[in-house]
LOGU-391249 format. One record per residue: residue number from 0; residue in three letters; x, y, z of N, C-alpha, C in turn. Coordinates in Angstrom, 1 decimal. Layout:
<atoms>
+-----+-----+--------+--------+--------+--------+--------+--------+--------+--------+--------+
|   k |   r |    n.u |    n.v |    n.w |   ca.u |   ca.v |   ca.w |    c.u |    c.v |    c.w |
+-----+-----+--------+--------+--------+--------+--------+--------+--------+--------+--------+
| NUM | ALA |      X |      Y |      Z |      X |      Y |      Z |      X |      Y |      Z |
...
+-----+-----+--------+--------+--------+--------+--------+--------+--------+--------+--------+
</atoms>
This chain:
<atoms>
+-----+-----+--------+--------+--------+--------+--------+--------+--------+--------+--------+
|   k |   r |    n.u |    n.v |    n.w |   ca.u |   ca.v |   ca.w |    c.u |    c.v |    c.w |
+-----+-----+--------+--------+--------+--------+--------+--------+--------+--------+--------+
|   0 | MET |   14.2 |    1.9 |    1.5 |   15.2 |    3.9 |    0.9 |   16.2 |    3.7 |    2.6 |
|   1 | ARG |   15.6 |    4.1 |    3.7 |   16.1 |    4.3 |    5.2 |   17.3 |    3.3 |    5.1 |
|   2 | ASP |   17.8 |    1.5 |    4.0 |   19.0 |    0.9 |    4.3 |   19.8 |    2.0 |    3.5 |
|   3 | SER |   19.8 |    2.1 |    2.5 |   20.6 |    3.4 |    1.3 |   21.1 |    4.7 |    2.0 |
|   4 | HIS |   20.6 |    4.9 |    2.7 |   20.8 |    6.8 |    3.2 |   21.9 |    6.4 |    4.6 |
|   5 | ALA |   21.9 |    4.8 |    4.9 |   22.1 |    4.5 |    6.6 |   24.1 |    4.5 |    6.7 |
|   6 | PRO |   24.7 |    5.2 |    7.2 |   26.6 |    5.2 |    7.0 |   26.3 |    3.5 |    7.1 |
|   7 | PRO |   27.5 |    2.9 |    6.9 |   28.2 |    2.0 |    6.3 |   27.5 |    0.7 |    7.6 |
|   8 | GLY |   28.5 |    1.3 |    8.7 |   28.1 |    0.3 |   10.3 |   27.0 |    0.0 |    9.9 |
|   9 | PHE |   25.8 |    1.2 |    9.6 |   24.7 |    1.5 |   10.3 |   23.4 |    0.3 |    9.4 |
|  10 | ARG |   23.5 |   -0.5 |    8.3 |   23.5 |   -0.2 |    6.7 |   21.9 |   -1.2 |    7.4 |
|  11 | SER |   22.2 |   -2.3 |    8.1 |   21.1 |   -3.4 |    8.8 |   20.1 |   -3.2 |   10.0 |
|  12 | ALA |   21.3 |   -2.1 |   11.2 |   20.5 |   -2.1 |   12.1 |   19.5 |   -1.0 |   12.3 |
|  13 | GLU |   20.0 |    0.1 |   10.6 |   18.9 |    1.5 |   10.6 |   17.6 |    1.0 |   10.2 |
|  14 | PRO |   16.9 |    0.5 |    8.7 |   15.9 |    0.3 |    8.8 |   15.0 |   -0.3 |    9.8 |
|  15 | SER |   15.3 |   -1.4 |   11.1 |   14.4 |   -1.6 |   12.6 |   14.4 |   -1.3 |   13.3 |
|  16 | ALA |   14.9 |    0.4 |   13.4 |   14.8 |    1.4 |   14.3 |   13.4 |    2.4 |   14.2 |
|  17 | PRO |   11.8 |    1.9 |   14.7 |   10.7 |    3.0 |   14.2 |   10.5 |    2.9 |   16.1 |
|  18 | ARG |   11.2 |    3.2 |   17.2 |   10.7 |    4.5 |   17.1 |   11.1 |    5.5 |   16.8 |
|  19 | ARG |   12.0 |    5.8 |   15.8 |   12.2 |    7.3 |   15.6 |   10.6 |    7.7 |   14.7 |
|  20 | ASP |   10.3 |    6.6 |   14.2 |    8.9 |    7.4 |   13.9 |    8.1 |    7.8 |   14.6 |
|  21 | ALA |    7.5 |    7.3 |   15.5 |    6.1 |    7.6 |   17.0 |    6.7 |    8.9 |   17.4 |
|  22 | ALA |    7.8 |    9.8 |   17.3 |    7.9 |   11.5 |   17.0 |    6.9 |   11.7 |   15.8 |
|  23 | PHE |    7.5 |   11.1 |   14.6 |    7.3 |   12.0 |   13.5 |    5.4 |   12.0 |   12.7 |
|  24 | LEU |    4.7 |   10.1 |   13.4 |    3.3 |   10.4 |   13.9 |    3.1 |   11.4 |   14.7 |
|  25 | ALA |    3.4 |   11.5 |   15.3 |    2.4 |   12.6 |   16.8 |    2.4 |   13.7 |   16.3 |
|  26 | LEU |    3.9 |   14.6 |   15.8 |    3.5 |   15.0 |   15.0 |    2.3 |   15.6 |   14.1 |
|  27 | ARG |    2.1 |   14.3 |   13.4 |    0.9 |   14.7 |   12.3 |   -0.4 |   14.4 |   13.3 |
|  28 | ARG |   -0.9 |   13.9 |   13.8 |   -1.8 |   13.3 |   14.7 |   -3.4 |   15.1 |   14.6 |
|  29 | PRO |   -2.5 |   16.0 |   14.2 |   -4.0 |   17.3 |   13.5 |   -4.2 |   16.5 |   12.4 |
|  30 | LEU |   -3.7 |   16.4 |   11.3 |   -3.7 |   16.2 |    9.7 |   -4.4 |   14.8 |   10.3 |
|  31 | ARG |   -4.3 |   13.8 |   11.0 |   -5.3 |   12.6 |   11.2 |   -6.5 |   12.5 |   11.5 |
|  32 | TRP |   -6.9 |   14.3 |   12.3 |   -8.2 |   14.2 |   13.0 |   -8.8 |   15.2 |   11.5 |
|  33 | ALA |   -7.8 |   15.7 |   11.2 |   -8.2 |   16.6 |   10.0 |   -9.7 |   15.5 |    8.5 |
|  34 | VAL |   -8.4 |   15.3 |    8.2 |   -9.0 |   14.1 |    7.8 |  -10.1 |   12.8 |    8.1 |
|  35 | ALA |   -9.9 |   12.7 |    9.6 |  -11.3 |   11.7 |   10.3 |  -12.1 |   12.9 |   10.0 |
|  36 | ALA |  -12.1 |   13.9 |   10.3 |  -13.5 |   15.0 |   10.7 |  -14.5 |   14.8 |    9.0 |
|  37 | VAL |  -13.0 |   15.7 |    8.3 |  -14.0 |   15.9 |    6.4 |  -14.6 |   14.3 |    5.6 |
|  38 | LEU |  -13.8 |   13.1 |    6.8 |  -15.2 |   11.6 |    6.5 |  -16.2 |   11.8 |    7.1 |
|  39 | LEU |  -16.6 |   12.0 |    8.5 |  -17.4 |   12.3 |    8.6 |  -18.3 |   12.9 |    8.7 |
|  40 | VAL |  -18.1 |   14.7 |    8.0 |  -18.8 |   15.3 |    7.3 |  -19.7 |   14.9 |    6.0 |
|  41 | LEU |  -18.5 |   13.9 |    5.0 |  -19.4 |   13.7 |    4.5 |  -20.1 |   12.6 |    4.4 |
|  42 | LEU |  -19.7 |   11.8 |    5.5 |  -20.7 |   10.7 |    6.2 |  -22.2 |   11.5 |    6.1 |
|  43 | ARG |  -22.1 |   12.4 |    6.8 |  -23.0 |   12.8 |    7.5 |  -23.8 |   13.7 |    6.3 |
|  44 | LEU |  -23.4 |   13.6 |    4.9 |  -24.0 |   14.5 |    3.8 |  -25.0 |   13.7 |    3.0 |
|  45 | LEU |  -24.0 |   12.6 |    3.4 |  -24.6 |   11.8 |    1.8 |  -24.6 |    9.9 |    2.4 |
|  46 | PRO |  -25.7 |   10.5 |    3.6 |  -26.3 |    8.8 |    4.4 |  -26.6 |    7.5 |    3.7 |
|  47 | SER |  -25.3 |    6.2 |    4.0 |  -26.3 |    5.4 |    3.2 |  -27.3 |    5.1 |    4.1 |
|  48 | THR |  -28.2 |    5.2 |    2.3 |  -29.9 |    4.8 |    4.0 |  -30.3 |    3.7 |    2.9 |
|  49 | GLY |  -29.7 |    3.2 |    2.2 |  -30.2 |    1.6 |    1.2 |  -29.2 |    1.6 |   -0.3 |
|  50 | ALA |  -29.5 |    0.9 |   -0.5 |  -28.4 |    0.5 |   -2.1 |  -28.5 |    1.7 |   -3.8 |
|  51 | ALA |  -30.0 |    2.7 |   -3.3 |  -29.8 |    3.5 |   -3.6 |  -28.9 |    4.9 |   -3.1 |
|  52 | SER |  -28.8 |    4.8 |   -2.7 |  -28.7 |    6.3 |   -1.6 |  -26.9 |    7.1 |   -2.3 |
|  53 | ALA |  -26.8 |    7.9 |   -2.1 |  -25.9 |    8.8 |   -3.4 |  -24.2 |    7.8 |   -2.8 |
|  54 | TYR |  -24.4 |    8.0 |   -1.1 |  -23.2 |    7.4 |   -0.5 |  -23.2 |    6.2 |   -1.6 |
|  55 | ALA |  -23.9 |    5.0 |   -1.5 |  -23.9 |    3.6 |   -1.5 |  -23.5 |    3.6 |   -3.5 |
|  56 | VAL |  -24.2 |    5.1 |   -4.1 |  -24.3 |    4.8 |   -6.0 |  -22.9 |    4.9 |   -6.8 |
|  57 | TRP |  -21.9 |    6.2 |   -5.4 |  -20.6 |    6.8 |   -6.2 |  -20.1 |    7.8 |   -5.0 |
|  58 | GLY |  -20.8 |    8.1 |   -3.6 |  -19.9 |    8.4 |   -2.6 |  -18.6 |    7.7 |   -2.0 |
|  59 | TRP |  -19.3 |    5.8 |   -1.9 |  -18.1 |    5.4 |   -1.4 |  -16.2 |    5.7 |   -2.5 |
|  60 | ARG |  -16.3 |    6.5 |   -4.1 |  -14.8 |    6.2 |   -4.6 |  -14.6 |    8.1 |   -4.1 |
|  61 | ILE |  -14.7 |    8.7 |   -2.9 |  -14.4 |    9.5 |   -2.3 |  -13.3 |    9.3 |   -1.7 |
|  62 | PRO |  -13.2 |    9.0 |   -0.7 |  -11.5 |    8.4 |    0.3 |  -11.5 |    7.6 |   -0.3 |
|  63 | PHE |  -11.2 |    6.8 |   -1.8 |  -10.7 |    5.8 |   -2.5 |   -9.9 |    7.4 |   -2.8 |
|  64 | ALA |  -10.7 |    8.4 |   -3.6 |   -9.4 |    9.6 |   -4.1 |   -9.0 |   10.7 |   -3.5 |
|  65 | LEU |   -9.3 |   10.5 |   -2.2 |   -9.1 |   11.1 |   -1.2 |   -7.4 |   10.5 |   -1.0 |
|  66 | GLY |   -7.3 |    9.1 |   -0.9 |   -5.7 |    8.1 |   -1.3 |   -5.1 |    8.4 |   -1.9 |
|  67 | PHE |   -5.8 |    8.5 |   -3.0 |   -5.2 |    9.0 |   -4.6 |   -4.1 |   10.2 |   -4.4 |
|  68 | ALA |   -4.9 |   11.0 |   -4.1 |   -4.1 |   12.2 |   -4.1 |   -3.5 |   12.6 |   -2.9 |
|  69 | LEU |   -2.9 |   11.5 |   -1.5 |   -2.6 |   12.1 |   -0.8 |   -1.4 |   10.8 |   -0.4 |
|  70 | SER |   -1.3 |   10.2 |   -1.9 |    0.0 |    8.9 |   -2.5 |    0.6 |    9.7 |   -2.9 |
|  71 | ALA |    0.0 |   10.3 |   -4.2 |    0.5 |   11.8 |   -5.1 |    1.0 |   12.5 |   -4.6 |
|  72 | ALA |    0.7 |   13.1 |   -3.5 |    1.2 |   14.3 |   -3.0 |    2.6 |   13.4 |   -2.4 |
|  73 | VAL |    3.3 |   12.6 |   -1.7 |    3.7 |   12.1 |   -0.9 |    5.1 |   11.7 |   -2.0 |
|  74 | PHE |    3.7 |   10.8 |   -3.1 |    5.8 |   10.4 |   -4.0 |    6.1 |   11.1 |   -4.5 |
|  75 | VAL |    5.1 |   12.7 |   -5.1 |    5.8 |   14.0 |   -5.9 |    7.2 |   14.7 |   -4.2 |
|  76 | TYR |    6.6 |   15.0 |   -3.3 |    7.3 |   15.8 |   -2.0 |    8.6 |   14.6 |   -1.5 |
|  77 | TYR |    9.2 |   12.8 |   -1.9 |   10.2 |   11.9 |   -2.1 |   10.9 |   12.4 |   -3.3 |
|  78 | LEU |   10.6 |   12.7 |   -4.4 |   10.9 |   12.7 |   -5.8 |   11.3 |   13.6 |   -5.5 |
|  79 | ARG |   11.1 |   15.7 |   -5.4 |   11.8 |   16.6 |   -4.4 |   12.7 |   16.3 |   -4.0 |
|  80 | SER |   12.3 |   15.6 |   -2.8 |   13.3 |   16.3 |   -1.8 |   14.3 |   16.3 |   -1.0 |
|  81 | VAL |   14.1 |   14.0 |   -1.7 |   15.0 |   12.7 |   -1.4 |   16.1 |   12.6 |   -2.4 |
|  82 | PRO |   17.6 |   13.2 |   -1.7 |   18.4 |   12.5 |   -2.9 |   18.5 |   11.2 |   -3.0 |
|  83 | GLU |   19.0 |   10.9 |   -4.3 |   19.5 |    9.7 |   -4.2 |   20.6 |    9.5 |   -3.3 |
|  84 | SER |   21.3 |    8.2 |   -2.9 |   21.9 |    7.7 |   -1.9 |   22.9 |    7.1 |   -3.1 |
|  85 | GLU |   24.2 |    7.3 |   -2.1 |   25.5 |    7.8 |   -2.6 |   26.0 |    6.6 |   -3.4 |
|  86 | LEU |   25.3 |    4.9 |   -2.7 |   25.5 |    3.5 |   -3.2 |   24.8 |    3.5 |   -4.8 |
|  87 | TRP |   23.2 |    4.1 |   -5.2 |   23.3 |    4.3 |   -6.2 |   24.3 |    5.2 |   -7.4 |
|  88 | THR |   24.8 |    6.3 |   -5.9 |   25.2 |    6.9 |   -7.3 |   26.9 |    7.3 |   -8.2 |
|  89 | ARG |   27.2 |    6.1 |   -6.7 |   28.3 |    5.3 |   -7.6 |   28.0 |    3.9 |   -8.5 |
|  90 | MET |   27.6 |    3.4 |   -8.0 |   27.2 |    2.3 |   -9.2 |   27.1 |    2.3 |  -10.5 |
|  91 | VAL |   27.6 |    1.6 |  -11.1 |   27.9 |    1.8 |  -12.7 |   26.6 |    1.2 |  -13.2 |
|  92 | LYS |   26.1 |    2.5 |  -14.1 |   24.6 |    3.0 |  -15.0 |   25.0 |    1.0 |  -15.8 |
|  93 | GLN |   23.9 |    0.6 |  -16.7 |   23.9 |   -0.1 |  -17.4 |   23.3 |    0.0 |  -19.1 |
|  94 | ARG |   23.5 |    0.4 |  -19.6 |   23.5 |    0.5 |  -21.1 |   21.7 |    0.4 |  -21.4 |
|  95 | ARG |   22.0 |   -1.7 |  -20.8 |   19.9 |   -2.4 |  -21.1 |   20.6 |   -3.0 |  -19.7 |
|  96 | PRO |   19.3 |   -1.6 |  -19.1 |   19.7 |   -2.5 |  -17.4 |   18.3 |   -4.2 |  -17.6 |
|  97 | LEU |   17.2 |   -3.7 |  -18.7 |   16.3 |   -5.2 |  -18.4 |   17.3 |   -6.6 |  -19.2 |
|  98 | ARG |   17.9 |   -6.0 |  -20.3 |   18.3 |   -7.3 |  -21.0 |   19.2 |   -7.9 |  -20.1 |
|  99 | THR |   20.3 |   -6.9 |  -19.0 |   20.8 |   -7.5 |  -17.6 |   20.4 |   -8.8 |  -17.2 |
| 100 | LEU |   18.9 |   -7.3 |  -16.8 |   18.0 |   -8.7 |  -16.0 |   18.0 |  -10.1 |  -16.5 |
| 101 | PHE |   17.3 |  -10.5 |  -17.3 |   17.0 |  -11.7 |  -18.0 |   17.7 |  -11.9 |  -18.6 |
| 102 | SER |   19.6 |  -11.9 |  -18.5 |   20.1 |  -12.8 |  -19.1 |   21.7 |  -13.4 |  -18.2 |
| 103 | GLY |   21.8 |  -14.6 |  -18.4 |   22.9 |  -14.6 |  -18.1 |   23.3 |  -15.2 |  -16.3 |
| 104 | ARG |   23.2 |  -14.6 |  -15.2 |   23.3 |  -15.1 |  -14.1 |   22.3 |  -14.5 |  -13.0 |
| 105 | HIS |   21.8 |  -13.2 |  -13.4 |   20.1 |  -13.0 |  -12.7 |   19.0 |  -13.6 |  -13.5 |
| 106 | LEU |   19.1 |  -14.1 |  -14.3 |   17.8 |  -15.1 |  -15.2 |   17.4 |  -16.6 |  -13.5 |
| 107 | ARG |   18.4 |  -16.8 |  -13.5 |   17.7 |  -18.1 |  -11.8 |   17.6 |  -17.2 |  -11.2 |
| 108 | SER |   17.6 |  -16.4 |  -11.2 |   16.8 |  -15.1 |   -9.8 |   15.3 |  -14.6 |   -9.9 |
| 109 | VAL |   15.9 |  -14.6 |  -10.9 |   14.3 |  -13.8 |  -11.5 |   13.5 |  -15.1 |  -11.8 |
| 110 | GLY |   13.9 |  -16.5 |  -12.6 |   13.0 |  -17.4 |  -11.8 |   12.1 |  -18.3 |  -10.8 |
| 111 | LEU |   13.3 |  -18.0 |  -10.0 |   13.4 |  -18.2 |   -8.6 |   12.0 |  -17.5 |   -8.0 |
| 112 | ALA |   12.4 |  -15.8 |   -8.4 |   11.2 |  -15.0 |   -7.8 |   10.0 |  -15.5 |   -8.3 |
| 113 | PHE |    9.6 |  -14.8 |   -9.6 |    8.0 |  -16.1 |  -10.4 |    7.8 |  -16.6 |   -9.9 |
| 114 | LEU |    8.8 |  -17.5 |   -9.7 |    8.2 |  -19.5 |   -9.0 |    7.4 |  -18.8 |   -7.8 |
| 115 | VAL |    9.1 |  -18.6 |   -6.8 |    7.9 |  -18.3 |   -5.6 |    6.9 |  -18.0 |   -5.4 |
| 116 | GLY |    6.7 |  -16.2 |   -5.9 |    5.9 |  -15.6 |   -6.2 |    3.9 |  -15.8 |   -6.7 |
| 117 | THR |    4.6 |  -16.6 |   -7.8 |    3.4 |  -17.4 |   -8.6 |    2.8 |  -18.9 |   -7.0 |
| 118 | GLY |    3.9 |  -18.9 |   -6.5 |    3.2 |  -20.9 |   -6.2 |    3.1 |  -19.9 |   -4.9 |
| 119 | ALA |    3.2 |  -18.7 |   -4.0 |    2.4 |  -17.9 |   -2.8 |    0.8 |  -17.3 |   -3.6 |
| 120 | TRP |    0.4 |  -16.7 |   -4.5 |   -0.6 |  -16.8 |   -5.0 |   -1.5 |  -17.9 |   -5.4 |
| 121 | LEU |   -0.9 |  -18.2 |   -6.0 |   -1.9 |  -19.5 |   -6.2 |   -2.3 |  -20.2 |   -4.9 |
| 122 | THR |   -1.7 |  -20.7 |   -3.7 |   -2.0 |  -21.3 |   -2.6 |   -2.3 |  -19.9 |   -1.9 |
| 123 | LEU |   -2.6 |  -19.6 |   -1.8 |   -3.9 |  -17.8 |   -0.9 |   -4.6 |  -18.3 |   -1.7 |
| 124 | ASP |   -5.3 |  -18.0 |   -3.3 |   -5.8 |  -17.6 |   -3.5 |   -7.2 |  -19.6 |   -3.4 |
| 125 | ALA |   -6.7 |  -20.1 |   -3.5 |   -7.0 |  -22.0 |   -3.6 |   -7.4 |  -22.2 |   -1.7 |
| 126 | THR |   -6.3 |  -21.0 |   -0.7 |   -6.8 |  -21.2 |    0.3 |   -8.5 |  -20.8 |    0.6 |
| 127 | VAL |   -8.8 |  -19.2 |   -0.4 |   -9.8 |  -18.2 |    0.2 |  -10.7 |  -19.0 |   -0.3 |
| 128 | GLY |  -10.2 |  -19.9 |   -1.2 |  -11.3 |  -20.7 |   -1.9 |  -11.8 |  -21.3 |   -1.8 |
| 129 | VAL |  -11.1 |  -22.3 |   -0.6 |  -12.2 |  -23.8 |    0.2 |  -12.8 |  -22.6 |    1.6 |
| 130 | PHE |  -11.8 |  -22.3 |    2.0 |  -12.4 |  -21.1 |    3.0 |  -13.6 |  -21.1 |    2.8 |
| 131 | ALA |  -13.5 |  -19.2 |    1.6 |  -15.2 |  -19.0 |    1.5 |  -16.2 |  -20.3 |    1.2 |
| 132 | SER |  -15.7 |  -21.4 |    1.1 |  -16.6 |  -22.3 |    0.5 |  -17.4 |  -22.9 |    1.7 |
| 133 | ARG |  -16.0 |  -23.2 |    2.2 |  -16.6 |  -24.3 |    4.1 |  -17.1 |  -22.7 |    4.9 |
| 134 | SER |  -17.4 |  -21.8 |    4.7 |  -17.1 |  -20.7 |    5.3 |  -18.8 |  -20.1 |    5.2 |
| 135 | SER |  -19.4 |  -20.6 |    3.8 |  -20.3 |  -20.5 |    3.5 |  -21.7 |  -20.3 |    4.0 |
| 136 | ALA |  -21.5 |  -21.4 |    4.8 |  -23.1 |  -22.6 |    6.2 |  -23.2 |  -21.5 |    7.0 |
| 137 | ILE |  -21.9 |  -20.9 |    7.8 |  -21.9 |  -20.7 |    8.7 |  -22.1 |  -19.1 |    8.7 |
| 138 | ALA |  -21.5 |  -18.4 |    8.5 |  -22.0 |  -17.2 |    7.8 |  -22.8 |  -16.5 |    7.5 |
| 139 | PRO |  -23.2 |  -15.0 |    8.0 |  -24.7 |  -15.1 |    8.3 |  -24.6 |  -13.8 |    7.2 |
| 140 | THR |  -25.6 |  -14.4 |    6.5 |  -26.1 |  -13.4 |    4.8 |  -26.5 |  -11.8 |    5.5 |
| 141 | ILE |  -26.0 |  -10.7 |    4.4 |  -25.3 |   -9.9 |    4.8 |  -26.6 |   -9.2 |    4.0 |
| 142 | SER |  -27.2 |   -7.7 |    4.8 |  -28.8 |   -7.8 |    3.2 |  -28.9 |   -6.1 |    3.0 |
| 143 | TRP |  -28.6 |   -5.3 |    2.6 |  -29.7 |   -3.8 |    2.8 |  -30.5 |   -3.3 |    4.1 |
| 144 | PRO |  -30.4 |   -2.1 |    4.5 |  -32.0 |   -2.2 |    5.2 |  -33.0 |   -2.8 |    4.1 |
| 145 | SER |  -34.4 |   -2.3 |    4.7 |  -35.5 |   -2.3 |    3.9 |  -35.7 |   -0.8 |    4.0 |
| 146 | GLY |  -35.7 |    0.5 |    4.6 |  -35.1 |    1.2 |    4.5 |  -35.6 |    2.7 |    5.8 |
| 147 | PRO |  -35.9 |    3.9 |    5.7 |  -35.2 |    4.6 |    6.2 |  -36.6 |    4.6 |    7.6 |
+-----+-----+--------+--------+--------+--------+--------+--------+--------+--------+--------+
</atoms>
């Protein structure tokens, strides 16, 4: 998004300028502290004392629900407040974009991207499987505590 909103002379340099974001993150520090405080209170209220505890049964879902709500809020904010880029508004709209994507000169690029993505996934899956089977002999087993 940063690249498409950048001035024409700065399209490749603009996305690689994270120094500007440090000030933005510093302004949001109270929000981060509030989220951490809420999570600490929840962990105090729902202690994980074993496999049958409230936290182990259903409480672990709370951070995921909070993350989903926060992601949805950011999505709605961007959808309403960030304008379309000039490049997007000037672009000629296709009547059937999926047909254009999967035909002609674009079909080879899509096929190559699919092939590379599938190969990367298979390589990662095989690597994790091999390392997990090899390291199981040296890794300690994890077990729940026996009680309070």
